[in-house]
C-alpha positions as CSV (number, residue, x, y, z in Angstrom):
1,X,61.6,108.7,90.0
2,X,59.1,106.2,88.6
3,X,55.9,107.2,86.8
4,X,52.8,107.2,89.0
5,X,50.3,107.8,86.2
6,X,50.1,108.0,82.4
7,X,47.3,109.7,80.6
8,X,45.7,109.3,77.1
9,X,44.3,112.5,75.8
10,X,41.2,112.9,73.6
11,X,40.1,111.8,71.1
12,X,40.4,108.2,72.3
13,X,38.8,106.7,69.2
14,X,41.1,107.6,66.4
15,X,41.7,106.1,62.9
16,X,44.1,103.3,62.0
17,X,47.6,103.3,63.5
18,X,46.4,105.3,66.6
19,X,44.7,102.6,68.7
20,X,44.6,104.5,72.0
21,X,42.1,102.1,73.6
22,X,44.2,99.1,72.6
23,X,47.2,100.9,74.1
24,X,45.4,101.5,77.3
25,X,44.6,97.8,77.7
26,X,48.1,96.7,76.8
27,X,49.6,99.2,79.2
28,X,47.5,98.0,82.1
29,X,49.0,94.6,81.6
30,X,52.6,95.8,81.1
31,X,52.6,98.4,83.8
32,X,50.1,97.4,86.5
33,X,51.8,99.7,89.0
34,X,51.0,102.8,86.9
35,X,47.6,104.5,87.1
36,X,46.3,104.7,83.5
37,X,44.1,107.7,82.9
38,X,41.8,108.0,79.8
39,X,40.2,111.3,79.1
40,X,37.2,111.4,76.8
41,X,37.0,115.1,76.3
42,X,38.8,118.4,77.1
43,X,36.6,119.1,80.1
44,X,38.0,115.9,81.8
45,X,41.5,116.9,80.8
46,X,41.1,120.3,82.5
47,X,39.7,118.7,85.6
48,X,42.6,116.3,86.2
49,X,45.6,117.7,84.2
50,X,47.2,119.0,87.5
51,X,48.0,115.4,88.6
52,X,49.2,114.0,85.2
53,X,52.9,113.1,85.0
54,X,53.1,111.8,81.5
55,X,50.7,111.3,78.6
56,X,50.0,110.5,75.0
57,X,48.4,112.9,72.6
58,X,47.9,116.7,72.2
59,X,47.1,119.1,75.0
60,X,45.4,122.4,74.4
61,X,46.9,125.6,75.7
62,X,44.4,126.0,78.6
63,X,45.5,122.6,79.9
64,X,49.2,123.0,79.6
65,X,49.1,126.1,81.8
66,X,47.7,123.9,84.6
67,X,50.0,120.9,83.9
68,X,52.5,121.5,86.7
69,X,53.5,117.9,87.2
70,X,53.7,117.0,83.5
71,X,57.2,115.7,82.7
72,X,56.8,113.9,79.4
73,X,54.3,114.1,76.4
74,X,54.4,111.5,73.6
75,X,53.3,112.9,70.2
76,X,51.5,110.2,68.3
77,X,53.0,111.4,65.1
78,X,56.4,112.1,63.8
79,X,55.4,115.7,62.9
80,X,52.9,118.1,64.2
81,X,49.9,119.8,62.6
82,X,50.1,123.5,61.6
83,X,47.1,125.7,62.0
84,X,45.8,128.2,59.5
85,X,48.3,130.9,60.6
86,X,51.1,128.6,59.4
87,X,53.0,129.8,62.5
88,X,52.0,127.3,65.2
89,X,49.8,124.2,65.8
90,X,50.8,121.1,67.8
91,X,53.8,123.0,69.1
92,X,52.3,126.3,70.3
93,X,54.3,128.8,72.3
94,X,53.0,127.7,75.8
95,X,54.0,124.1,75.1
96,X,57.4,125.1,73.8
97,X,58.0,127.2,77.0
98,X,56.8,124.5,79.3
99,X,59.5,122.2,80.7
100,X,57.7,119.0,79.5
101,X,59.8,116.7,77.3
102,X,58.2,115.7,74.0
103,X,58.9,112.5,72.1
104,X,57.6,111.1,68.8
105,X,57.5,107.8,67.0
106,X,59.9,108.7,64.2
107,X,61.4,105.7,62.5
108,X,58.4,103.4,62.6
109,X,57.3,104.2,59.0
110,X,60.5,104.1,57.1
111,X,60.4,100.8,55.4
112,X,56.8,101.1,54.2
113,X,57.1,104.6,53.0
114,X,60.5,103.9,51.4
115,X,59.0,101.2,49.3
116,X,56.2,103.6,48.2
117,X,58.8,106.2,47.2
118,X,60.7,103.7,45.1
119,X,57.5,102.7,43.4
120,X,57.2,106.4,42.3
121,X,60.8,106.7,41.3
122,X,60.9,103.6,39.2
123,X,57.6,104.3,37.5
124,X,58.3,107.9,36.7
125,X,62.0,107.5,35.7
126,X,61.0,104.8,33.2
127,X,58.2,107.1,32.0
128,X,55.6,104.4,32.5
129,X,52.6,106.9,32.9
130,X,53.1,107.8,29.2
131,X,53.0,104.1,28.2
132,X,50.0,103.4,30.4
133,X,48.2,106.3,28.6
134,X,49.1,104.7,25.2
135,X,47.9,101.3,26.5
136,X,44.5,102.8,27.5
137,X,44.2,104.2,24.0
138,X,45.3,100.8,22.5
139,X,48.3,102.4,20.8
140,X,51.5,100.4,20.1
141,X,53.7,103.4,20.5
142,X,57.4,102.6,21.5
143,X,58.1,106.4,21.5
144,X,55.2,107.3,23.7
145,X,57.4,108.8,26.4
146,X,57.4,112.6,26.5
147,X,60.8,112.8,28.1
148,X,64.0,110.8,28.0
149,X,64.1,108.0,30.6
150,X,66.2,108.5,33.7
151,X,68.7,105.7,34.6
152,X,69.3,105.7,38.3
153,X,73.0,104.8,38.0
154,X,73.4,108.1,36.2
155,X,71.1,110.1,38.3
156,X,71.3,112.5,41.2
157,X,68.6,112.0,43.8
158,X,68.0,114.8,46.4
159,X,66.2,113.9,49.5
160,X,64.9,116.9,51.5
161,X,64.6,115.5,55.0
162,X,67.2,113.0,55.9
163,X,65.5,111.5,58.9
164,X,64.4,107.8,59.1
165,X,62.3,107.8,55.9
166,X,64.9,109.8,54.0
167,X,67.7,107.5,55.1
168,X,65.7,104.4,53.9
169,X,65.0,106.1,50.6
170,X,68.8,106.8,50.3
171,X,69.6,103.2,51.1
172,X,67.2,101.9,48.4
173,X,68.5,104.4,45.8
174,X,72.1,103.3,46.5
175,X,71.0,99.8,45.6
176,X,70.6,101.3,42.1
177,X,73.9,103.1,42.3
178,X,72.4,106.6,42.3
179,X,74.2,109.6,43.6
180,X,72.3,110.7,46.7
181,X,72.2,114.2,48.2
182,X,70.5,115.0,51.5
183,X,69.1,118.3,52.7
184,X,68.8,118.5,56.5
185,X,69.9,120.8,59.3
186,X,70.6,118.0,61.8
187,X,73.3,116.0,60.0
188,X,76.7,116.6,58.5
189,X,77.2,113.1,57.1
190,X,75.1,109.9,56.9
191,X,75.5,106.4,55.5
192,X,74.2,106.1,51.9
193,X,74.4,109.9,51.3
194,X,77.2,111.2,49.1
195,X,76.7,114.7,50.6
196,X,74.5,116.4,53.1
197,X,73.5,120.0,52.4
198,X,72.1,122.6,54.8
199,X,68.5,123.8,53.9
200,X,69.9,127.2,52.8
201,X,71.8,125.4,50.0
202,X,68.6,123.8,48.5
203,X,67.8,126.5,45.9
204,X,71.4,126.7,44.5
205,X,71.8,123.0,44.3
206,X,68.4,121.8,43.0
207,X,69.3,122.5,39.4
208,X,71.9,119.7,39.4
209,X,69.5,116.9,40.4
210,X,67.2,114.5,38.5
211,X,64.9,113.4,41.3
212,X,63.7,115.5,44.2
213,X,62.1,113.6,47.1
214,X,60.4,115.6,49.8
215,X,60.0,113.8,53.2
216,X,59.9,116.8,55.4
217,X,57.3,117.6,58.0
218,X,55.1,120.7,57.8
219,X,56.5,123.4,60.0
220,X,56.6,127.2,59.6
221,X,59.9,126.8,57.9
222,X,58.7,124.2,55.4
223,X,55.3,125.8,54.6
224,X,55.0,126.1,50.8
225,X,58.7,125.3,50.5
226,X,58.3,123.6,47.2
227,X,57.0,126.3,44.9
228,X,57.7,127.8,41.5
229,X,61.0,129.2,42.7
230,X,62.3,125.7,43.2
231,X,60.6,124.1,40.2
232,X,61.9,126.6,37.7
233,X,65.5,125.8,38.7
234,X,65.1,122.1,38.1
235,X,65.9,120.1,35.0
236,X,63.2,119.7,32.4
237,X,63.6,115.9,32.7
238,X,63.5,115.9,36.5
239,X,60.9,114.4,38.8
240,X,59.3,115.7,42.0
241,X,58.0,113.4,44.8
242,X,56.2,114.4,48.0
243,X,55.7,111.7,50.6
244,X,56.0,114.1,53.6
245,X,53.3,116.7,54.2
246,X,50.9,118.2,51.6
247,X,51.3,121.8,52.7
248,X,55.0,121.9,52.0
249,X,54.1,122.0,48.3
250,X,52.2,124.6,46.3
251,X,50.1,122.4,43.9
252,X,49.2,125.2,41.5
253,X,52.9,125.9,41.1
254,X,53.6,122.2,40.6
255,X,50.9,121.8,37.9
256,X,52.2,124.9,36.1
257,X,55.8,123.5,36.2
258,X,54.7,120.2,34.7
259,X,52.4,121.8,32.1
260,X,55.1,124.2,30.9
261,X,57.8,121.5,30.9
262,X,59.8,123.0,33.7
263,X,59.9,119.4,35.2
264,X,58.7,116.2,33.7
265,X,56.3,114.8,36.3
266,X,55.5,114.1,40.0
267,X,54.5,111.4,42.4
268,X,52.3,112.5,45.3
269,X,50.8,110.9,48.3
270,X,50.0,114.0,50.2
271,X,48.2,117.3,49.2
272,X,47.5,120.8,50.4
273,X,43.8,119.8,50.8
274,X,42.7,116.2,51.6
275,X,40.7,114.7,50.1
276,X,41.7,116.5,46.9
277,X,38.6,118.2,45.3
278,X,37.2,116.4,42.3
279,X,37.5,119.5,40.2
280,X,41.2,120.0,41.0
281,X,43.4,120.2,37.9
282,X,45.9,117.8,39.3
283,X,43.6,114.9,38.5
284,X,44.2,115.4,34.8
285,X,47.7,116.6,34.7
286,X,49.9,114.4,32.5
287,X,52.9,112.8,34.1
288,X,51.5,112.7,37.6
289,X,51.0,109.7,39.8
290,X,48.6,110.3,42.7
291,X,47.9,108.1,45.7
292,X,45.4,109.2,48.4
293,X,47.7,109.3,51.4
294,X,48.1,105.5,51.5
295,X,51.9,105.0,51.7
296,X,51.3,103.0,54.9
297,X,48.6,100.8,53.2
298,X,48.0,97.4,54.8
299,X,50.5,98.1,57.6
300,X,48.0,98.9,60.4
301,X,48.8,96.1,62.8
302,X,52.6,96.4,62.4
303,X,52.7,100.3,62.7
304,X,50.3,100.2,65.7
305,X,52.6,97.7,67.4
306,X,55.8,99.7,66.6
307,X,54.1,102.8,68.0
308,X,53.2,101.1,71.2
309,X,56.7,99.6,71.6
310,X,58.2,103.1,71.6
311,X,55.8,104.2,74.3
312,X,56.6,101.1,76.4
313,X,60.4,101.5,75.9
314,X,60.2,105.1,77.0
315,X,58.2,104.3,80.1
316,X,60.9,101.8,81.0
317,X,63.6,104.4,80.3
318,X,61.8,107.0,82.3
319,X,61.6,104.7,85.3
320,X,65.3,103.9,85.1
321,X,66.1,107.6,84.9
322,X,67.5,107.3,81.3
323,X,67.1,109.7,78.4
324,X,63.9,109.1,76.4
325,X,64.0,107.8,72.9
326,X,63.1,110.1,70.0
327,X,63.3,113.3,72.0
328,X,61.9,116.3,70.1
329,X,63.4,119.8,69.9
330,X,60.2,121.7,70.6
331,X,61.5,124.9,69.1
332,X,62.1,123.1,65.8
333,X,59.1,120.7,66.0
334,X,61.3,117.6,65.4
């Protein structure tokens, strides 16, 4: 059965990487036989959701109850937002119970974010923040580093979340001959990983590693996952990096861990609250590299095109009766 229509759900005007209006124009050219629907607000969605067969974006619970013809919903992001309850959000119970298939664009960010992670790893393992501080103070201080340098060929890197981004980070770390562990419930073995652990093994294994890289999405299971219980088990020379979602990490616990020398430092691109308040203690915590959620910097056009190509490919697969690319387990949110 071929698609009769494809809907774009509000908001239509979104920030970089989510060019819905551009996608609408491209889709009209690529699929002239499909009726392209563009909803400006939730009222328009409720008025016409009963006829929609497939769409791009989030649907509120009131609409999903009326979406009797909806067969496929494309999530614009690899993850889903979590509301204040930390129990649901993008994947609420009515959506999970609905027969609609959900896909996402996982895999489109890996090379850009992998490079960002390696910038953190190389900078922190060589203790460059300590030398930059000495430089700012005009100090010629060869022993400025507060901790022994980490040499990757002698280091164990643990990547929590062995999806596309995690696999790219593993590939890059292997280029430096690091020992790489993955933590993920979906895989038993993967290229460039020396071992894959189940999430329940995280706490008992984290004391062995030198660098902990978090790439996981924010779900009820990963909410506040990286907290003092994890940090206090890590080596004093170890490094924590979060490139996934901010609310997986308790920042107050991380600051305490660094200030009390439980770990040596951190590289962060995501935070519990964004923008991070100006009075937040993290700004002045030594050994921390902070970037303001910019791991995809200057990649707008490429990421936008990759995102559209997945939608295009899945429309073609749908029309041929094939399994969709990047299907999501709605119960697990990924």
